N, C-alpha and C positions, 0 to 999 in steps of 0.2 A: 803434930801439922798444926801450925798458927796459921792465923788468918791474921791479917793485917789490915785494919780498919782504915778506909778510906777517908781523909780528913777534909777534902775538898767535896763541897755540897753544890748539887746543880738546881740552876733556877737563875733567878733574874736579881740584880742588885735594886736598890730603892731608888738610885741613880738614874739608871736604865729606862725603870719604869717611869719616872718621874720626866725624861725628856720624849718619850714616846705619848706622855700627857702632853706636853706642852705643843709637840707636832700637832697631832692629832685638834688641840685647842685652836693653834691657828687655821688649821684648814677649816675648820666649823664657821670660826670668825669669816674668812674670805669668803665661804658661802654665804653666810647669813646676811652681808653687805651687798652681794653681786645679787641675788634671787631678786630683791625690791626695785631694783635699777632695772632689771631684764623684764619684770612684771609691767613697770611703767612704760618701758619701750615697747612692750608687746600692745598694751593700751594705746597708745601714741599713733602706732601704725595703725592699728584698726581705725581710729578716728579720722587719719589720714585717707583710708583707703574709701571710709563712709563720704567723705566729703569729695574725693574725686569722682567717687559713681555718682553723688550729686550733680557737681556740676557738668559729667557726662549728659546726665539726663537732661539737664536745663540746656544744654547746647542741641542735644536731639529736639527738645522742644522748640526752640527758637530755629532749627532748622526746618522742621515740619510747618511753622507759624509765620512763613514770612518776617523773619528777625523779631519777631516779638517775644517780649519776655514773661513767663509766668507771673498771673498777678495774684495767683493764691497758691500752698501747698498742703492740702491736709492729708493725715495717714489714718488706717484705720489697722488694728491687728497691733500685735507687738513681737519684737526680737523678730527673727528671718524671714517672719511672714508678713509682714507689714506690707501693706500695699499704697503706693503713694497715688494721690489724686491730682492734677494739675488743674487748675481751673474747670473743677467738676467731670472732669472725663479721666479714667481709670490710665494711668501712665504707666508704670512700671513697680519694680519689687525697692523696697530700700530698707535698712534696719536702722537708719537715724528719721525719727520723727522731727521735724522742724516747720517753720512758718516763712514767707518773704514778709519783708516789710520795704514799703516803697520809699526810698530815700528822697529828702527834700533838704534844701538848704537849713531848713530849722531841726532837722533829724538829729536825735541825741543818739550818737552810736557810743553804746554799753559794752565794754567788753564781755565776751561770754567766760562764764564761769564755770559751765556744766557739760555735758556730752550732747548738748542740743545747740548745733552750728544755728547762727545768724543767717539768713540769707535778704542782701539787701538790692533793689533793683535800682538802676540810676545812680551806683554806685561804685567805686572803683578803690583798689589795694594801695595805700600809703605804707610801702614796709610792712610790719604785720598787722596792721590796724586798717579797717575800711572807712573809706571817708566819701560824703557826696561827690558825685560826678556832674556839675553842670551839662559838661559837654556832651553826656550821650545818658539819654533814660533808656536805651536798651544792653547797657552793660548790667552786669550782674558781677556781685562779690560775693563771698561766703566768709565768712569771718568764726572761726574756730578756737576751742580750747586746746591747748598744747599741757600735759601737766609736766611739771617739774624741771622747766628748761629757766633760762634767763627772761626768754621771751614768751609770755603763758600763754599767747594768741599767735596765730597765723590768719593770712588771710590768702584764696584764692579768687582771682576774676574771669570773666567770660570778655 
């Protein structure tokens, strides 16, 4: 009895291995490009949420104080346990420490570049920027930083 040896070997060719590596490389590249954008989007969403929370607190304060705006906001603590004090009165919880600036015609509005929003009384929003509003000293504008967009700041007002 003679045995015939098989001349065909099992396995992958170098071309097949290179194709699989190229596809894996493209998938990894897409993931590495998408993750920073998702993280930036998440941080911006948190900033917007914090500013909306702060504006809701200011509007609540105005509703409880005959439409008067807070003259000062101070915080104590850090992170999620920060306590917000408005005009010396314990008011609510917030995660963004900030201060209030009374706007005047001479106020220099410097664009925010950090995670600390700028709160101005007597101001309004002009697009994505805060500006002095001579018509109302009871208006409040919050100007805050947005990461990685063409408009690097946002503004909300009450």
